[in-house]
C-alpha positions in Angstrom: -6.2 -55.0 24.1 -7.8 -51.5 23.7 -9.7 -52.6 20.6 -12.5 -50.1 21.2 -10.2 -47.1 21.9 -12.0 -43.7 21.5 -15.3 -45.5 20.7 -18.4 -44.0 22.5 -20.9 -46.6 23.5 -24.4 -45.7 24.7 -25.6 -48.6 26.9 -29.4 -49.0 27.2 -30.2 -51.1 30.2 -33.7 -52.8 30.0 -35.8 -54.1 32.8 -34.9 -57.7 33.5 -33.0 -59.6 36.1 -30.0 -59.8 33.7 -29.5 -56.1 34.2 -27.0 -57.0 36.9 -24.7 -58.3 34.2 -24.9 -54.9 32.5 -22.9 -53.4 35.3 -20.0 -55.8 34.5 -20.5 -55.0 30.8 -19.7 -51.4 31.5 -16.3 -52.5 32.9 -15.7 -54.9 30.0 -16.3 -52.2 27.4 -14.1 -49.8 29.3 -11.3 -52.4 29.6 -11.2 -52.4 25.7 -10.9 -48.6 25.6 -14.5 -47.5 25.1 -16.2 -44.7 27.0 -19.7 -45.6 28.2 -22.8 -43.6 28.8 -25.9 -45.2 30.3 -29.6 -44.9 29.7 -31.9 -46.9 32.0 -35.6 -47.7 31.7 -37.9 -47.3 34.6 -38.2 -51.1 34.9 -34.3 -51.4 34.9 -34.2 -49.3 38.0 -36.2 -52.0 39.8 -33.2 -54.3 39.4 -30.1 -52.1 39.5 -29.7 -48.4 40.6 -28.6 -45.4 38.5 -26.1 -44.8 41.3 -24.4 -48.1 40.7 -24.4 -47.7 36.9 -23.2 -44.1 37.1 -20.4 -45.0 39.5 -19.1 -47.6 37.1 -19.6 -45.5 33.9 -18.1 -42.4 35.6 -20.9 -40.1 34.6 -24.6 -39.1 34.7 -27.2 -41.8 34.0 -30.1 -40.8 31.8 -33.5 -42.1 32.9 -36.3 -39.6 32.0 -37.5 -38.4 28.6 -39.1 -35.4 30.3 -36.2 -34.4 32.5 -35.9 -30.6 32.2 -32.1 -30.5 32.5 -31.4 -33.4 30.1 -34.1 -32.5 27.5 -33.6 -28.7 27.2 -31.6 -29.3 24.0 -33.6 -32.4 22.8 -31.4 -34.7 24.8 -32.7 -38.0 23.3 -31.5 -36.9 19.9 -28.2 -35.7 21.2 -27.6 -38.9 23.1 -27.9 -41.0 19.9 -25.8 -38.5 17.8 -23.0 -38.4 20.4 -22.4 -42.1 20.4 -20.7 -44.4 17.9 -23.0 -47.4 18.7 -25.9 -48.3 21.0 -25.9 -51.5 23.0 -29.2 -52.7 24.5 -28.5 -55.1 27.4 -30.7 -56.7 28.5 -33.0 -56.2 25.5 -36.4 -57.2 26.9 -39.3 -58.5 24.8 -40.9 -55.1 25.5 -38.0 -53.1 24.2 -37.7 -55.3 21.1 -41.5 -54.8 20.5 -41.3 -51.0 20.9 -38.5 -50.6 18.4 -39.9 -53.1 15.9 -43.2 -51.1 15.9 -41.7 -47.6 16.2 -43.0 -46.7 19.7 -41.1 -44.0 21.6 -42.9 -43.4 24.9 -39.8 -43.3 27.1 -36.2 -42.2 26.9 -34.8 -45.5 25.9 -37.2 -46.2 23.0 -37.0 -42.5 21.8 -33.2 -42.8 21.7 -33.4 -46.0 19.8 -35.9 -44.6 17.3 -33.7 -41.6 16.7 -30.5 -43.6 16.2 -28.7 -43.5 12.9 -25.7 -45.5 14.2 -25.2 -49.3 14.7 -27.5 -50.9 17.3 -26.7 -54.2 19.0 -29.3 -56.0 21.1 -28.6 -58.7 23.7 -32.0 -60.3 24.4 -32.8 -61.7 27.8 -36.2 -63.2 28.7 -37.9 -66.4 29.7 -37.8 -69.1 26.9 -41.5 -69.0 26.6 -41.3 -65.3 25.8 -38.4 -65.7 23.4 -40.1 -68.4 21.4 -43.5 -66.6 21.3 -44.4 -65.9 17.7 -44.7 -62.2 18.4 -41.1 -62.0 19.6 -39.9 -64.0 16.6 -41.7 -61.6 14.3 -40.2 -58.6 16.1 -36.7 -60.0 15.8 -37.2 -60.6 12.1 -38.4 -57.0 11.7 -35.4 -55.6 13.6 -33.0 -57.7 11.6 -34.5 -56.3 8.4 -33.9 -52.9 9.9 -30.2 -53.9 10.3 -30.3 -54.2 14.1 -27.7 -56.8 15.2 -28.1 -59.4 17.9 -25.8 -61.3 20.2 -27.4 -64.2 22.1 -29.5 -65.2 23.8 -27.7 -68.2 25.3 -29.2 -71.4 26.6 -29.1 -72.4 30.3 -30.7 -71.9 33.7 -33.2 -69.1 34.0 -33.8 -66.9 37.1 -37.0 -68.7 37.7 -36.4 -71.9 39.7 -36.5 -75.0 37.5 -36.7 -73.0 34.2 -34.2 -73.9 31.5 -33.8 -73.0 27.8 -32.8 -70.3 25.4 -33.2 -66.8 26.8 -30.2 -66.1 29.0 -28.4 -62.8 28.1 -25.0 -63.3 26.5 -22.1 -62.9 28.9 -20.5 -59.5 29.1 -17.4 -60.5 27.2 -19.5 -62.0 24.4 -21.3 -58.7 24.1 -18.1 -56.7 24.1 -16.8 -59.1 21.3 -19.9 -58.3 19.3 -19.4 -54.6 19.8 -15.9 -55.0 18.3 -17.4 -56.8 15.4 -19.8 -53.9 14.7 -16.8 -51.5 14.2 -14.7 -54.1 12.3 -17.5 -54.3 9.7 -16.8 -50.8 8.7 -13.1 -51.5 8.0 -13.2 -54.9 6.2 -9.5 -55.4 5.4 -10.3 -58.8 4.0 -12.9 -57.6 1.5 -12.3 -59.5 -1.8 -10.4 -62.3 -0.1 -11.6 -65.9 0.0 -10.9 -68.1 3.1 -11.6 -71.7 3.8 -12.1 -72.8 7.4 -12.6 -76.2 8.9 -14.2 -76.7 12.4 -15.5 -79.3 14.8 -14.8 -83.0 15.0 -15.3 -85.8 12.4 -17.3 -88.9 13.2 -15.9 -92.1 11.8 -18.5 -95.0 11.7 -17.7 -98.3 13.5 -21.1 -99.7 12.6 -24.5 -98.1 11.7 -25.0 -96.8 15.3 -21.5 -96.2 16.7 -18.6 -94.0 15.7 -15.1 -92.8 16.6 -15.0 -89.1 17.6 -13.5 -86.5 19.9 -14.7 -83.8 22.2 -14.3 -80.8 19.8 -17.2 -78.4 20.0 -16.4 -76.4 16.9 -16.6 -73.1 18.8 -13.1 -71.9 18.0 -13.4 -72.6 14.3 -16.9 -71.1 14.1 -15.6 -68.0 16.0 -12.8 -67.6 13.5 -15.1 -68.0 10.5 -17.5 -65.4 11.9 -14.7 -62.9 12.5 -13.2 -63.4 9.1 -16.6 -62.7 7.6 -16.9 -59.6 9.8 -13.6 -58.4 8.3 -15.1 -58.7 4.8 -13.8 -62.1 3.7 -15.9 -64.5 1.6 -15.8 -67.5 4.0 -16.4 -71.1 3.3 -16.8 -73.1 6.5 -16.5 -76.9 6.3 -18.0 -78.1 9.6 -18.0 -81.5 11.2 -20.9 -82.5 13.4 -21.5 -79.8 16.0 -24.5 -78.4 17.9 -23.8 -74.9 16.7 -26.2 -73.1 14.3 -25.2 -72.0 10.8 -23.3 -68.7 10.6 -25.1 -65.8 8.9 -23.1 -64.6 5.8 -20.9 -67.7 5.8 -21.1 -70.4 3.1 -21.6 -73.6 5.1 -20.8 -77.2 4.2 -21.6 -79.8 6.9 -19.9 -83.2 6.7 -19.5 -86.2 9.0 -16.2 -88.0 8.1 -12.6 -87.0 7.4 -12.9 -88.1 3.8 -16.1 -86.0 3.3 -14.2 -83.0 4.9 -11.3 -83.5 2.6 -13.5 -83.5 -0.5 -15.4 -80.4 0.7 -12.2 -78.5 1.3 -10.8 -79.4 -2.1 -14.1 -78.3 -3.7 -13.8 -74.9 -1.9 -10.5 -74.1 -3.6 -9.0 -71.8 -4.9 -8.7 -69.6 -1.9 -6.4 -66.9 -0.5 -6.1 -68.6 2.9 -7.0 -71.8 4.5 -7.4 -72.2 8.3 -7.7 -75.8 9.4 -9.1 -75.7 12.9 -11.1 -79.0 12.8 -10.0 -81.9 15.0 -10.0 -84.5 12.3 -10.0 -88.2 13.4 -6.6 -89.7 12.5 -8.1 -93.2 12.0 -11.2 -94.9 10.7 -12.5 -98.4 10.6 -11.4 -100.2 7.5 -14.8 -101.8 6.8 -18.2 -101.1 8.4 -20.7 -104.0 8.6 -23.9 -104.5 10.5 -24.4 -103.4 14.1 -21.9 -105.2 16.4 -23.7 -107.4 18.9 -22.4 -108.4 22.3 -21.6 -112.1 22.5 -19.5 -114.7 24.2 -16.4 -114.1 21.9 -15.5 -110.9 23.8 -14.7 -107.4 22.4 -14.6 -107.2 18.6 -11.3 -106.5 16.9 -11.4 -103.3 14.8 -9.0 -102.9 11.9 -8.1 -99.2 11.6 -6.7 -97.4 8.6 -5.3 -93.9 8.5 -7.5 -91.0 7.4 -6.3 -88.5 4.8 -4.2 -85.6 6.1 -6.3 -82.6 5.2 -3.8 -80.0 6.3 -0.9 -81.6 4.5 -3.0 -81.9 1.4 -3.7 -78.2 1.4 -0.1 -77.3 2.3 1.2 -79.2 -0.7 -1.8 -78.7 -3.1 -1.1 -77.4 -6.6 -3.7 -74.7 -5.9 -2.2 -74.0 -2.5 -3.7 -70.9 -0.8 -1.1 -68.1 -0.2 -1.6 -68.5 3.6 -2.1 -71.9 5.2 -2.7 -72.1 9.0 -3.1 -75.3 10.9 -4.1 -76.1 14.5 -2.2 -78.5 16.8 -4.1 -79.8 19.7 -1.6 -81.6 22.0 -1.5 -83.0 25.5 2.3 -83.1 25.8 5.4 -81.7 24.1 3.3 -78.9 22.6 6.0 -76.9 20.9 8.1 -79.9 19.7 5.0 -81.4 18.1 3.8 -78.1 16.6 7.2 -77.3 15.1 7.3 -80.8 13.6 3.8 -80.4 12.1 4.8 -77.0 10.6 7.5 -78.6 8.5 5.7 -81.8 7.6 2.4 -80.2 6.6 3.7 -77.4 4.5 1.9 -74.8 6.7 2.9 -71.1 7.2 1.7 -71.1 10.8 0.6 -73.6 13.4 -1.7 -72.5 16.2 -0.7 -74.8 19.1 -2.9 -75.3 22.2 -2.7 -77.7 25.1 -6.0 -79.6 25.3 -5.1 -81.6 28.4 -7.6 -79.4 30.4 -11.1 -78.2 29.4 -10.2 -76.4 26.2 -12.2 -78.8 24.0 -15.8 -77.7 24.6 -14.8 -74.8 26.9 -15.1 -71.1 26.4 -11.5 -70.1 26.7 -8.3 -70.9 24.9 -4.5 -70.2 25.3 -2.5 -70.6 22.1 1.0 -70.3 20.8 1.7 -69.3 17.3 4.6 -71.3 15.7 6.1 -70.2 12.4 9.6 -70.4 10.8 10.4 -67.1 12.6 9.8 -68.5 16.1 7.1 -68.8 18.7 4.6 -66.2 19.8 2.7 -66.7 23.1 -0.8 -65.4 23.4 -2.3 -65.1 26.9 -5.4 -67.0 27.9 -8.5 -65.4 26.4 -12.0 -66.3 25.1 -12.2 -68.2 21.9 -13.8 -65.1 20.3 -10.8 -63.0 21.3 -8.5 -65.6 19.8 -10.6 -65.4 16.6 -10.4 -61.6 16.6 -6.6 -61.6 16.9 -6.1 -64.4 14.4 -8.5 -62.8 11.8 -6.6 -59.6 12.0 -3.3 -61.4 11.7 -4.6 -63.1 8.5 -5.6 -59.6 7.1 -2.1 -58.3 7.9 -0.4 -61.2 6.2 -2.5 -61.1 3.1 -2.3 -57.4 2.7 -0.3 -56.1 -0.3 1.2 -59.3 -1.6 0.0 -61.8 -4.2 3.0 -64.1 -3.7 2.9 -67.2 -1.4 3.8 -66.3 2.2 
């Protein structure tokens, strides 16, 4: 996909160990059609060289605010005006502080202060620095100034034994976020209302145990975020996940299938409904006190069927014009998806094989099943699946008020 075709990205590389990922980011942006120019701070050059960045970007790397050749025509102003967006990766605590307080004592900070184009920051620092009150205040200030952020992620730090939030987002995640910057300007779903479900449901067995599945909610959250980026009013009904609330998206958090069914019904009417959640098919008929181990062996659980949320939407009197369901299967993928399409009253089923590590993983490979046939999508990140599906929703909703 050349989703950033003809876009000019100015990449500012800050001084942190994550700078090595920025070399890969250059390639990831180029793969999507963007041209990349690079500015490096003095500290960044302690981790990666201008030669390496320039070889990948295919051009001169800018490093010095007082370079005679680069600044003869006020180069720091020109750099910001000749780009469509600026990406700061890694965005160190120092770079964030400089921009938040208007400092411009080197080329990178001068370019950022002169920018009148979208700026995306990918923070990277030790968790202690990320959670310091000064950094939190600086982020709040930058967000008020309409600076956008991607990450940081949680995980192992460069320092041995250090873990926590502070890892720079992966290059493909940053490239996804750059796409979202430009999609905001288009907003083909402006004025449309979309209901999305995500995550698992938890069905109580007793006050401390429940039936659940391994859904992380990542795919549904990514779809909801991308729909909002394209201008839709999004209502996300989420089962229990470890994911934070999405900015700009109306969130309703639920536990059980019946709670999810009620929340989805309350969110109608809508132009589209995308049912991504992995809803438990069964629940325990009656929940009592905590089950205790004893000499009688394993307890017998009487299960009853949960409501079918997708079918309820597909056959609802206020049915959205577009209804999309997800089919997570471990065998007979297409047969089961085609059967679900007919039974549920859906316009489209997004089918994926979950026999591997899709649930909880970063990637997905899906097949789109409709009455017109089957469309295969290659394996891609869940954010890329969300990008393609959100644009497909926009295409299908465009220009028609009739049911699809």
